[in-house]
MMTF fields as JSON, N, C-alpha, C and O atoms, coordinates in Angstrom:
{
  "mmtfVersion": "1.0.0",
  "mmtfProducer": "UNKNOWN",
  "numBonds": 419,
  "numAtoms": 420,
  "numGroups": 105,
  "numChains": 1,
  "numModels": 1,
  "chainsPerModel": [1],
  "groupsPerChain": [105],
  "chainIdList": ["A"],
  "bondAtomList": [4, 2, 8, 6, 12, 10, 16, 14, 20, 18, 24, 22, 28, 26, 32, 30, 36, 34, 40, 38, 44, 42, 48, 46, 52, 50, 56, 54, 60, 58, 64, 62, 68, 66, 72, 70, 76, 74, 80, 78, 84, 82, 88, 86, 92, 90, 96, 94, 100, 98, 104, 102, 108, 106, 112, 110, 116, 114, 120, 118, 124, 122, 128, 126, 132, 130, 136, 134, 140, 138, 144, 142, 148, 146, 152, 150, 156, 154, 160, 158, 164, 162, 168, 166, 172, 170, 176, 174, 180, 178, 184, 182, 188, 186, 192, 190, 196, 194, 200, 198, 204, 202, 208, 206, 212, 210, 216, 214, 220, 218, 224, 222, 228, 226, 232, 230, 236, 234, 240, 238, 244, 242, 248, 246, 252, 250, 256, 254, 260, 258, 264, 262, 268, 266, 272, 270, 276, 274, 280, 278, 284, 282, 288, 286, 292, 290, 296, 294, 300, 298, 304, 302, 308, 306, 312, 310, 316, 314, 320, 318, 324, 322, 328, 326, 332, 330, 336, 334, 340, 338, 344, 342, 348, 346, 352, 350, 356, 354, 360, 358, 364, 362, 368, 366, 372, 370, 376, 374, 380, 378, 384, 382, 388, 386, 392, 390, 396, 394, 400, 398, 404, 402, 408, 406, 412, 410, 416, 414],
  "bondOrderList": [1, 1, 1, 1, 1, 1, 1, 1, 1, 1, 1, 1, 1, 1, 1, 1, 1, 1, 1, 1, 1, 1, 1, 1, 1, 1, 1, 1, 1, 1, 1, 1, 1, 1, 1, 1, 1, 1, 1, 1, 1, 1, 1, 1, 1, 1, 1, 1, 1, 1, 1, 1, 1, 1, 1, 1, 1, 1, 1, 1, 1, 1, 1, 1, 1, 1, 1, 1, 1, 1, 1, 1, 1, 1, 1, 1, 1, 1, 1, 1, 1, 1, 1, 1, 1, 1, 1, 1, 1, 1, 1, 1, 1, 1, 1, 1, 1, 1, 1, 1, 1, 1, 1, 1],
  "groupList": [{"groupName": "MET", "atomNameList": ["N", "CA", "C", "O"], "elementList": ["N", "C", "C", "O"], "formalChargeList": [0, 0, 0, 0], "bondAtomList": [1, 0, 2, 1, 3, 2], "bondOrderList": [1, 1, 2], "singleLetterCode": "M", "chemCompType": "L-PEPTIDE LINKING"}, {"groupName": "SER", "atomNameList": ["N", "CA", "C", "O"], "elementList": ["N", "C", "C", "O"], "formalChargeList": [0, 0, 0, 0], "bondAtomList": [1, 0, 2, 1, 3, 2], "bondOrderList": [1, 1, 2], "singleLetterCode": "S", "chemCompType": "L-PEPTIDE LINKING"}, {"groupName": "HIS", "atomNameList": ["N", "CA", "C", "O"], "elementList": ["N", "C", "C", "O"], "formalChargeList": [0, 0, 0, 0], "bondAtomList": [1, 0, 2, 1, 3, 2], "bondOrderList": [1, 1, 2], "singleLetterCode": "H", "chemCompType": "L-PEPTIDE LINKING"}, {"groupName": "TRP", "atomNameList": ["N", "CA", "C", "O"], "elementList": ["N", "C", "C", "O"], "formalChargeList": [0, 0, 0, 0], "bondAtomList": [1, 0, 2, 1, 3, 2], "bondOrderList": [1, 1, 2], "singleLetterCode": "W", "chemCompType": "L-PEPTIDE LINKING"}, {"groupName": "TYR", "atomNameList": ["N", "CA", "C", "O"], "elementList": ["N", "C", "C", "O"], "formalChargeList": [0, 0, 0, 0], "bondAtomList": [1, 0, 2, 1, 3, 2], "bondOrderList": [1, 1, 2], "singleLetterCode": "Y", "chemCompType": "L-PEPTIDE LINKING"}, {"groupName": "GLN", "atomNameList": ["N", "CA", "C", "O"], "elementList": ["N", "C", "C", "O"], "formalChargeList": [0, 0, 0, 0], "bondAtomList": [1, 0, 2, 1, 3, 2], "bondOrderList": [1, 1, 2], "singleLetterCode": "Q", "chemCompType": "L-PEPTIDE LINKING"}, {"groupName": "ASP", "atomNameList": ["N", "CA", "C", "O"], "elementList": ["N", "C", "C", "O"], "formalChargeList": [0, 0, 0, 0], "bondAtomList": [1, 0, 2, 1, 3, 2], "bondOrderList": [1, 1, 2], "singleLetterCode": "D", "chemCompType": "L-PEPTIDE LINKING"}, {"groupName": "THR", "atomNameList": ["N", "CA", "C", "O"], "elementList": ["N", "C", "C", "O"], "formalChargeList": [0, 0, 0, 0], "bondAtomList": [1, 0, 2, 1, 3, 2], "bondOrderList": [1, 1, 2], "singleLetterCode": "T", "chemCompType": "L-PEPTIDE LINKING"}, {"groupName": "LEU", "atomNameList": ["N", "CA", "C", "O"], "elementList": ["N", "C", "C", "O"], "formalChargeList": [0, 0, 0, 0], "bondAtomList": [1, 0, 2, 1, 3, 2], "bondOrderList": [1, 1, 2], "singleLetterCode": "L", "chemCompType": "L-PEPTIDE LINKING"}, {"groupName": "ILE", "atomNameList": ["N", "CA", "C", "O"], "elementList": ["N", "C", "C", "O"], "formalChargeList": [0, 0, 0, 0], "bondAtomList": [1, 0, 2, 1, 3, 2], "bondOrderList": [1, 1, 2], "singleLetterCode": "I", "chemCompType": "L-PEPTIDE LINKING"}, {"groupName": "ARG", "atomNameList": ["N", "CA", "C", "O"], "elementList": ["N", "C", "C", "O"], "formalChargeList": [0, 0, 0, 0], "bondAtomList": [1, 0, 2, 1, 3, 2], "bondOrderList": [1, 1, 2], "singleLetterCode": "R", "chemCompType": "L-PEPTIDE LINKING"}, {"groupName": "PRO", "atomNameList": ["N", "CA", "C", "O"], "elementList": ["N", "C", "C", "O"], "formalChargeList": [0, 0, 0, 0], "bondAtomList": [1, 0, 2, 1, 3, 2], "bondOrderList": [1, 1, 2], "singleLetterCode": "P", "chemCompType": "L-PEPTIDE LINKING"}, {"groupName": "GLY", "atomNameList": ["N", "CA", "C", "O"], "elementList": ["N", "C", "C", "O"], "formalChargeList": [0, 0, 0, 0], "bondAtomList": [1, 0, 2, 1, 3, 2], "bondOrderList": [1, 1, 2], "singleLetterCode": "G", "chemCompType": "PEPTIDE LINKING"}, {"groupName": "ALA", "atomNameList": ["N", "CA", "C", "O"], "elementList": ["N", "C", "C", "O"], "formalChargeList": [0, 0, 0, 0], "bondAtomList": [1, 0, 2, 1, 3, 2], "bondOrderList": [1, 1, 2], "singleLetterCode": "A", "chemCompType": "L-PEPTIDE LINKING"}, {"groupName": "ASN", "atomNameList": ["N", "CA", "C", "O"], "elementList": ["N", "C", "C", "O"], "formalChargeList": [0, 0, 0, 0], "bondAtomList": [1, 0, 2, 1, 3, 2], "bondOrderList": [1, 1, 2], "singleLetterCode": "N", "chemCompType": "L-PEPTIDE LINKING"}, {"groupName": "VAL", "atomNameList": ["N", "CA", "C", "O"], "elementList": ["N", "C", "C", "O"], "formalChargeList": [0, 0, 0, 0], "bondAtomList": [1, 0, 2, 1, 3, 2], "bondOrderList": [1, 1, 2], "singleLetterCode": "V", "chemCompType": "L-PEPTIDE LINKING"}, {"groupName": "LYS", "atomNameList": ["N", "CA", "C", "O"], "elementList": ["N", "C", "C", "O"], "formalChargeList": [0, 0, 0, 0], "bondAtomList": [1, 0, 2, 1, 3, 2], "bondOrderList": [1, 1, 2], "singleLetterCode": "K", "chemCompType": "L-PEPTIDE LINKING"}, {"groupName": "PHE", "atomNameList": ["N", "CA", "C", "O"], "elementList": ["N", "C", "C", "O"], "formalChargeList": [0, 0, 0, 0], "bondAtomList": [1, 0, 2, 1, 3, 2], "bondOrderList": [1, 1, 2], "singleLetterCode": "F", "chemCompType": "L-PEPTIDE LINKING"}, {"groupName": "GLU", "atomNameList": ["N", "CA", "C", "O"], "elementList": ["N", "C", "C", "O"], "formalChargeList": [0, 0, 0, 0], "bondAtomList": [1, 0, 2, 1, 3, 2], "bondOrderList": [1, 1, 2], "singleLetterCode": "E", "chemCompType": "L-PEPTIDE LINKING"}, {"groupName": "CYS", "atomNameList": ["N", "CA", "C", "O"], "elementList": ["N", "C", "C", "O"], "formalChargeList": [0, 0, 0, 0], "bondAtomList": [1, 0, 2, 1, 3, 2], "bondOrderList": [1, 1, 2], "singleLetterCode": "C", "chemCompType": "L-PEPTIDE LINKING"}],
  "groupTypeList": [0, 1, 2, 3, 4, 5, 3, 5, 6, 6, 7, 8, 9, 8, 10, 8, 10, 8, 5, 11, 12, 13, 1, 10, 14, 13, 9, 8, 12, 11, 4, 12, 6, 1, 1, 8, 10, 15, 1, 15, 0, 13, 10, 13, 15, 6, 12, 16, 13, 14, 10, 5, 8, 5, 13, 17, 8, 13, 18, 19, 17, 12, 15, 11, 11, 10, 5, 15, 13, 8, 8, 1, 12, 11, 2, 1, 10, 6, 16, 10, 8, 13, 9, 5, 13, 11, 8, 10, 8, 11, 16, 18, 13, 5, 8, 12, 1, 13, 12, 15, 6, 10, 5, 12, 8],
  "groupIdList": [1, 2, 3, 4, 5, 6, 7, 8, 9, 10, 11, 12, 13, 14, 15, 16, 17, 18, 19, 20, 21, 22, 23, 24, 25, 26, 27, 28, 29, 30, 31, 32, 33, 34, 35, 36, 37, 38, 39, 40, 41, 42, 43, 44, 45, 46, 47, 48, 49, 50, 51, 52, 53, 54, 55, 56, 57, 58, 59, 60, 61, 62, 63, 64, 65, 66, 67, 68, 69, 70, 71, 72, 73, 74, 75, 76, 77, 78, 79, 80, 81, 82, 83, 84, 85, 86, 87, 88, 89, 90, 91, 92, 93, 94, 95, 96, 97, 98, 99, 100, 101, 102, 103, 104, 105],
  "secStructList": [7, 7, 7, 1, 3, 3, 3, 3, 6, 6, 3, 3, 3, 3, 3, 3, 3, 3, 3, 7, 1, 7, 1, 1, 7, 3, 3, 3, 3, 3, 7, 1, 1, 1, 7, 3, 3, 3, 3, 7, 1, 1, 7, 1, 1, 6, 6, 2, 2, 2, 2, 2, 2, 2, 2, 2, 2, 2, 2, 2, 6, 6, 1, 7, 4, 4, 4, 3, 3, 3, 3, 3, 7, 6, 6, 1, 1, 3, 3, 3, 3, 3, 3, 3, 1, 7, 1, 7, 7, 7, 1, 6, 6, 7, 7, 2, 2, 2, 2, 2, 2, 2, 2, 6, 7],
  "xCoordList": [-2.082, -2.514, -2.361, -2.789, -1.8, -1.581, -3.115, -4.027, -3.143, -4.512, -4.038, -4.815, -2.856, -2.362, -2.721, -2.593, -3.239, -3.681, -4.846, -4.979, -5.792, -6.804, -7.102, -6.797, -7.611, -8.081, -9.584, -10.493, -9.727, -11.281, -11.264, -10.66, -11.785, -11.675, -10.197, -9.407, -9.763, -8.353, -7.656, -6.462, -8.186, -7.339, -6.991, -7.843, -5.599, -5.022, -5.067, -4.5, -5.581, -5.701, -4.59, -4.62, -3.659, -2.591, -2.729, -3.157, -2.318, -2.312, -0.823, -0.128, -0.385, 1.157, 1.358, 0.495, 2.717, 3.427, 4.316, 5.098, 4.462, 5.437, 6.517, 6.215, 7.761, 8.963, 9.469, 10.21, 9.137, 9.552, 11.047, 11.431, 11.732, 13.13, 14.099, 14.949, 13.966, 14.91, 16.051, 16.099, 17.001, 18.205, 17.823, 18.55, 16.835, 16.436, 15.019, 14.382, 14.508, 13.166, 13.031, 13.535, 12.284, 12.191, 10.944, 10.351, 10.6, 9.601, 10.299, 10.977, 10.097, 10.634, 10.246, 10.857, 8.876, 8.369, 7.097, 6.838, 6.38, 5.334, 5.791, 6.891, 4.611, 4.751, 3.74, 2.681, 3.992, 3.031, 2.121, 2.566, 0.835, -0.131, -0.964, -1.512, -1.05, -1.737, -1.256, -2.051, -0.014, 0.543, 1.839, 2.54, 2.118, 3.257, 4.166, 3.712, 5.427, 6.377, 7.182, 7.91, 6.946, 7.607, 8.396, 7.87, 9.771, 10.437, 10.745, 10.936, 10.788, 10.971, 11.961, 12.065, 12.662, 13.647, 13.035, 13.513, 12.038, 11.496, 10.821, 10.15, 11.048, 10.471, 9.078, 8.593, 8.327, 6.94, 6.504, 5.845, 6.814, 6.798, 5.968, 6.366, 4.829, 4.107, 3.594, 3.419, 3.351, 2.997, 3.96, 3.725, 5.153, 6.435, 6.597, 6.813, 6.484, 6.585, 5.498, 5.686, 4.394, 3.151, 3.406, 3.223, 3.815, 3.931, 5.119, 5.091, 6.299, 7.302, 6.804, 7.212, 6.112, 5.526, 4.733, 5.013, 3.715, 3.007, 3.852, 3.676, 4.803, 5.796, 6.454, 6.51, 6.94, 7.734, 7.039, 7.54, 5.637, 4.854, 4.586, 4.66, 4.271, 3.989, 5.014, 4.742, 6.292, 7.315, 7.522, 7.837, 7.334, 7.329, 6.343, 6.646, 5.221, 3.959, 3.747, 2.816, 4.83, 4.578, 3.367, 2.734, 3.097, 1.972, 2.231, 3.124, 1.582, 1.803, 1.247, 0.401, 1.916, 1.909, 0.124, -0.43, -0.519, -1.91, -2.804, -3.948, -2.194, -2.99, -2.66, -3.031, -2.01, -1.82, -2.573, -2.307, -3.549, -4.323, -4.258, -4.277, -4.168, -4.044, -5.389, -6.034, -5.929, -7.4, -7.521, -8.465, -6.437, -6.57, -5.161, -4.204, -5.016, -3.67, -2.881, -1.672, -3.256, -2.356, -1.403, -0.22, -1.944, -1.056, -0.632, -0.327, -0.597, -0.171, 0.787, 0.813, 1.541, 2.375, 1.569, 2.124, 0.441, -0.502, -1.367, -2.211, -1.232, -2.007, -2.589, -2.18, -3.718, -4.356, -4.104, -4.271, -3.651, -3.444, -4.015, -3.974, -4.517, -5.152, -4.219, -3.821, -3.901, -3.166, -3.973, -4.178, -4.46, -5.303, -4.491, -3.47, -4.966, -4.524, -2.863, -2.214, -2.363, -0.62, -0.397, -1.162, 0.836, 1.27, 2.236, 2.61, 2.736, 3.809, 3.569, 3.004, 4.105, 3.992, 5.344, 5.88, 6.03, 7.277, 7.385, 6.442, 8.464, 8.794, 8.775, 8.255, 9.398, 9.545, 8.178, 8.126, 7.208, 5.745, 5.197, 4.069, 5.63, 5.438, 3.757, 3.109, 3.318, 1.823, 1.337, 0.182, 2.206, 1.926, 1.235, 0.938, 0.959, 0.52, -1.01, -1.409, -1.715, -3.187, -3.285, -4.018, -2.439, -2.508, -2.168, -2.819, -1.066, -0.379, -1.467, -1.652, -2.124, -3.141, -4.301, -4.955, -4.747, -5.833, -5.524, -6.414, -4.195, -3.878, -3.575, -3.513, -3.349, -2.791, -1.292, -0.794, -0.718, 0.731, 1.696, 2.891],
  "yCoordList": [-1.76, -2.681, -2.356, -1.276, -3.191, -2.799, -2.856, -3.618, -1.991, -1.906, -2.221, -1.968, -2.732, -3.098, -4.508, -4.864, -5.446, -6.653, -6.993, -6.421, -7.967, -8.38, -9.806, -10.097, -10.607, -11.95, -11.969, -11.477, -12.585, -12.903, -14.351, -14.86, -14.997, -16.613, -17.0, -16.645, -17.729, -18.281, -17.135, -17.285, -16.194, -15.163, -13.999, -13.359, -13.615, -12.751, -11.273, -11.271, -10.259, -9.017, -8.084, -7.811, -7.622, -6.678, -5.448, -5.408, -4.207, -3.099, -2.72, -2.675, -2.423, -2.177, -0.909, -0.286, -0.487, 0.73, 0.036, -0.68, 0.017, -0.503, 0.427, 1.613, 0.061, 0.738, 0.084, -0.886, 0.525, -0.342, 0.417, 1.479, -0.478, -0.141, -0.07, 0.818, -0.896, -0.913, -1.963, -2.651, -1.913, -2.692, -4.204, -5.097, -4.417, -5.853, -6.016, -5.051, -7.142, -7.545, -7.857, -8.852, -6.875, -7.17, -6.583, -5.589, -7.215, -6.711, -5.86, -6.361, -4.568, -3.617, -3.227, -2.618, -3.855, -3.516, -2.368, -1.782, -2.224, -1.326, 0.168, 0.694, 0.719, 2.052, 2.91, 3.147, 3.348, 3.904, 2.895, 1.801, 3.251, 2.231, 1.477, 0.412, 2.114, 1.566, 0.939, 0.709, 0.64, -0.131, -0.86, -0.513, -1.958, -2.627, -2.237, -2.332, -1.798, -1.232, -2.458, -3.165, -2.611, -3.688, -3.051, -2.134, -3.475, -3.211, -4.297, -5.458, -3.919, -4.879, -4.23, -3.01, -5.081, -4.57, -4.036, -3.04, -4.646, -4.173, -2.856, -2.508, -2.017, -0.751, -0.905, -1.965, 0.239, 0.356, 0.641, 1.66, -0.171, -0.076, -1.363, -2.511, -1.054, -2.254, -3.248, -4.425, -2.79, -3.901, -4.853, -5.832, -4.406, -5.383, -5.498, -6.588, -4.243, -4.177, -4.98, -5.676, -4.898, -5.503, -7.144, -7.907, -7.452, -8.873, -9.444, -10.632, -8.612, -9.064, -9.077, -9.939, -8.312, -8.157, -9.402, -10.199, -9.611, -10.93, -12.165, -12.996, -12.265, -13.411, -13.601, -14.631, -12.275, -12.156, -12.622, -13.353, -11.962, -12.364, -13.72, -14.385, -14.222, -15.788, -16.578, -17.44, -16.348, -17.048, -16.818, -17.749, -15.584, -15.269, -16.026, -16.551, -16.033, -16.65, -18.183, -18.866, -18.659, -20.147, -20.586, -21.596, -19.886, -20.336, -20.025, -19.211, -20.55, -20.28, -18.774, -18.172, -18.346, -17.021, -16.823, -15.74, -17.88, -17.659, -17.328, -16.891, -17.57, -17.458, -15.962, -15.649, -15.178, -13.807, -12.899, -12.793, -12.271, -11.197, -9.964, -9.645, -9.003, -7.5, -7.119, -7.249, -6.595, -6.08, -4.677, -4.338, -3.727, -2.33, -1.685, -2.228, -0.589, 0.169, -0.347, -0.326, -0.855, -1.308, -0.145, -0.375, 1.084, 2.196, 3.072, 4.243, 2.543, 3.467, 2.626, 1.396, 3.351, 2.728, 2.194, 1.396, 2.53, 2.029, 0.847, 1.094, -0.184, -1.417, -2.137, -2.006, -3.021, -4.192, -5.325, -5.326, -6.323, -7.599, -8.812, -8.77, -9.826, -10.914, -12.135, -12.434, -12.819, -13.997, -15.115, -15.157, -16.126, -17.042, -18.177, -18.632, -18.64, -19.689, -19.656, -20.671, -18.711, -18.454, -19.806, -20.25, -20.295, -21.469, -21.04, -21.858, -19.806, -19.466, -17.745, -17.019, -17.416, -15.96, -15.443, -15.759, -14.641, -14.041, -13.299, -12.637, -13.369, -12.62, -11.165, -10.321, -10.886, -9.381, -8.7, -7.488, -9.317, -8.738, -8.629, -8.138, -8.904, -8.625, -8.714, -7.835, -9.863, -10.076, -10.25, -9.969, -10.705, -10.85, -12.185, -12.868, -12.605, -13.927, -14.074, -15.225, -13.254, -13.253, -13.958, -14.941, -13.427, -14.02, -15.415, -16.279, -15.556, -17.045, -18.093, -19.194, -17.639, -18.347, -18.564, -19.543, -17.768, -17.709, -18.837, -19.523, -18.868, -19.789, -21.051, -21.989, -21.351, -22.445, -22.943, -24.049, -21.817, -22.126, -21.978, -22.229],
  "zCoordList": [25.541, 24.6, 23.091, 22.682, 22.283, 21.024, 20.253, 20.574, 19.31, 18.396, 16.887, 15.966, 16.647, 15.309, 14.9, 13.729, 15.997, 15.294, 16.136, 17.218, 15.692, 16.068, 15.577, 14.42, 16.288, 15.864, 15.429, 16.098, 14.252, 13.765, 13.672, 12.728, 14.433, 14.531, 14.378, 15.253, 13.283, 13.157, 12.367, 12.106, 12.031, 11.03, 11.736, 12.353, 11.687, 12.229, 11.404, 10.312, 11.766, 10.866, 11.48, 12.68, 10.688, 11.045, 10.362, 9.208, 11.146, 10.548, 10.577, 11.592, 9.167, 9.057, 8.46, 7.841, 8.699, 8.269, 7.422, 8.049, 6.046, 5.306, 5.028, 4.897, 4.914, 4.446, 3.325, 3.486, 2.081, 0.836, 0.614, 1.105, -0.272, -0.675, 0.601, 0.672, 1.465, 2.569, 2.179, 1.16, 3.294, 3.11, 3.317, 2.884, 3.891, 4.349, 4.717, 5.139, 4.586, 4.837, 6.443, 6.964, 7.143, 8.537, 9.309, 8.89, 10.396, 11.228, 12.297, 13.193, 12.154, 13.016, 14.461, 15.339, 14.395, 15.729, 15.524, 14.473, 16.846, 16.785, 16.244, 16.408, 15.536, 15.068, 15.698, 15.117, 16.765, 17.455, 18.14, 18.487, 18.344, 19.033, 18.029, 18.309, 16.744, 15.809, 14.588, 13.677, 14.488, 13.334, 13.72, 14.67, 12.863, 13.132, 12.016, 10.875, 12.189, 11.079, 10.547, 11.245, 9.198, 8.455, 7.394, 6.764, 7.076, 5.787, 4.801, 5.162, 3.597, 2.336, 1.488, 1.36, 0.934, 0.039, -1.237, -1.779, -1.706, -2.987, -2.917, -1.946, -4.143, -4.256, -4.453, -4.849, -4.161, -4.411, -5.803, -6.01, -6.79, -8.149, -8.612, -8.415, -9.219, -9.957, -8.945, -9.26, -7.732, -6.718, -6.19, -5.482, -6.658, -6.125, -4.684, -4.154, -3.934, -2.415, -1.83, -0.833, -2.416, -1.894, -1.924, -0.975, -3.088, -3.074, -2.389, -2.068, -2.101, -1.316, 0.207, 0.985, 0.502, 2.03, 2.192, 3.087, 1.33, 1.547, 1.66, 2.55, 0.704, 0.705, 2.196, 2.868, 2.505, 3.718, 5.101, 5.955, 5.112, 6.13, 6.106, 7.139, 4.999, 5.049, 5.604, 6.44, 5.181, 5.783, 7.353, 8.095, 7.778, 9.114, 9.99, 11.061, 9.474, 10.207, 9.827, 10.253, 8.893, 8.59, 7.822, 8.126, 6.931, 6.051, 4.665, 4.432, 3.691, 2.182, 1.9, 2.56, 0.794, 0.55, 0.198, 0.388, -0.259, -0.61, 0.626, 0.503, 1.836, 3.014, 3.635, 4.766, 2.873, 3.299, 2.283, 1.086, 2.962, 1.885, 2.191, 3.38, 1.182, 1.444, 1.378, 0.337, 2.551, 2.679, 2.197, 1.485, 2.628, 2.247, 2.113, 2.665, 1.426, 1.324, 0.237, 0.47, -1.008, -2.011, -2.49, -2.741, -2.606, -2.972, -1.856, -2.078, -0.618, 0.67, 1.391, 1.346, 2.033, 3.239, 4.43, 5.186, 4.63, 5.671, 5.132, 4.271, 5.508, 4.958, 6.124, 7.278, 5.694, 6.606, 5.63, 4.41, 6.453, 5.944, 6.831, 8.061, 6.16, 6.944, 6.694, 5.568, 7.829, 7.682, 8.38, 9.593, 7.359, 7.767, 8.514, 7.997, 9.769, 10.464, 10.654, 10.401, 11.009, 11.167, 12.114, 12.971, 11.706, 12.391, 13.335, 14.176, 13.336, 14.295, 14.43, 13.612, 15.553, 15.722, 15.952, 17.014, 15.062, 15.257, 16.449, 16.883, 16.996, 18.501, 18.159, 18.89, 16.951, 16.508, 16.493, 16.698, 16.292, 15.99, 17.56, 17.604, 18.565, 19.848, 20.217, 20.786, 19.787, 19.827, 21.225, 21.547, 22.033, 23.5, 23.742, 22.762, 24.963, 25.338, 24.949, 24.771, 24.832, 24.342, 23.141, 23.035, 22.018, 20.85, 20.745, 20.157, 21.384, 21.545, 22.104, 21.585, 23.165, 23.65, 23.071, 23.428, 22.146, 21.347, 20.049, 19.546, 19.663, 18.568, 19.19, 18.395, 20.53, 20.938, 20.5, 20.708, 19.839, 19.634, 20.791, 20.634]
}
C-alpha cells in the first residue's frame, strides 16, 4: 500500500519528491513508500519550480491550476499538495483501483 496519497472527501492529497531543473515535466513513479517522484523543467528559483509543478499536476489531473494547492514544502524537494476534485487520475501516478473507485472515475 502506498502512503504517498490520501483522499479527504473529494480532495486528493499527494506527498511528492520534486526534481527541479529536469529535461522534462513528468510523473516518474513512487519514491520509496512515502512519496511520488515528479520532475519539472523549471529551476528552483523564485518559486518557479513550484508554479510549474502546480500547473503540470493541474494538467495531469484535469483541473484548473487554482485547484492545486501547495500545503507544505515551498523551499524543499519534499512537498504536500492538494488537488481538489481531480477529473482524471494519470496512470503514471499508479493510484490503484481504490482511488479510482473513490472518485467514480
